[in-house]
C-alpha positions as CSV (number, residue, x, y, z in Angstrom):
1,X,56.6,165.3,5.3
2,X,55.4,162.5,7.7
3,X,52.5,162.5,10.1
4,X,55.4,161.8,12.9
5,X,57.6,164.6,12.0
6,X,54.8,167.1,11.3
7,X,53.9,166.3,15.2
8,X,57.7,166.5,16.3
9,X,58.0,169.6,14.7
10,X,54.5,171.3,16.3
11,X,55.2,169.8,19.6
12,X,58.9,171.2,19.4
13,X,57.8,174.6,18.3
14,X,55.6,174.7,21.3
15,X,52.7,177.1,19.5
16,X,49.8,176.8,22.5
17,X,47.8,178.6,20.7
18,X,47.7,175.9,17.7
19,X,47.5,173.6,20.7
20,X,44.2,175.3,22.4
21,X,42.4,175.4,18.8
22,X,43.0,171.6,17.9
23,X,41.5,170.3,21.2
24,X,38.6,172.7,21.0
25,X,38.3,171.4,17.0
26,X,38.4,168.1,18.3
27,X,35.9,168.1,21.1
28,X,33.5,169.8,18.8
29,X,33.9,167.2,16.3
30,X,33.9,163.8,19.0
31,X,30.3,165.6,19.9
32,X,29.1,166.0,16.1
33,X,30.1,162.3,16.0
34,X,28.4,161.2,19.2
35,X,24.9,163.1,18.1
36,X,25.4,161.6,14.5
37,X,25.6,158.6,15.9
38,X,23.1,158.2,18.8
39,X,21.0,160.8,16.4
40,X,21.5,159.5,12.7
41,X,23.0,156.2,12.8
42,X,20.7,154.5,16.1
43,X,17.4,155.4,15.4
44,X,16.6,153.7,12.0
45,X,19.1,150.2,13.0
46,X,16.7,150.0,16.0
47,X,13.5,150.6,13.8
48,X,15.5,147.3,11.8
49,X,16.0,145.5,14.8
50,X,12.2,145.5,15.9
51,X,12.5,148.7,18.5
52,X,15.4,147.4,20.4
53,X,16.8,150.3,23.0
54,X,20.5,149.5,22.7
55,X,21.0,151.8,25.8
56,X,19.9,148.9,28.0
57,X,21.4,146.3,26.2
58,X,24.2,144.3,28.1
59,X,25.6,140.8,26.2
60,X,27.6,139.1,28.8
61,X,30.4,137.1,27.3
62,X,31.8,135.7,30.3
63,X,29.6,135.0,33.5
64,X,31.8,136.6,36.4
65,X,34.2,134.4,38.9
66,X,35.1,135.5,42.0
67,X,37.6,134.1,44.5
68,X,35.5,133.8,47.8
69,X,38.6,134.4,50.0
70,X,40.0,137.7,48.1
71,X,36.1,138.7,47.8
72,X,35.7,138.3,51.9
73,X,38.9,140.8,52.8
74,X,37.5,143.2,50.2
75,X,33.7,143.1,51.6
76,X,32.4,142.1,48.4
77,X,31.3,138.3,49.3
78,X,29.0,136.4,46.4
79,X,25.7,137.4,47.2
80,X,26.1,140.9,48.6
81,X,26.2,142.3,44.7
82,X,22.6,141.7,43.5
83,X,24.3,141.8,40.2
84,X,26.2,139.0,40.9
85,X,23.7,136.4,40.8
86,X,22.8,137.7,37.5
87,X,26.2,136.7,35.8
88,X,27.4,140.0,35.7
89,X,31.3,141.2,36.1
90,X,31.6,143.1,39.5
91,X,33.1,146.3,38.9
C-alpha cells in the first residue's frame, strides 16, 4: 500500500487521536533534530572553521535594489533604513 493511499485511508477514517499523536511526535522529533544540530553537529564545524559564529553569519547573495518611487510611496526611502546602506535586503 502506497504512502498516498495510506494517508487517504487515514484522512477518510478521521481518527483525531491518531492525528494528535502524530502532531505530538512530529513536534518532539523537530525539537530533537534542532537540538542535535545546534548542540552536536555545529560545535565541531565551528571548531574546524576556526570558531566562526554561525548565528550571526550573513552572506549577501545579491545587493538589494529599491525602486525610489515605490520606496517613497511606502515611506521606506533609501537611506532611512540603516541596513540598506550595508547592501542587505529590506524586509
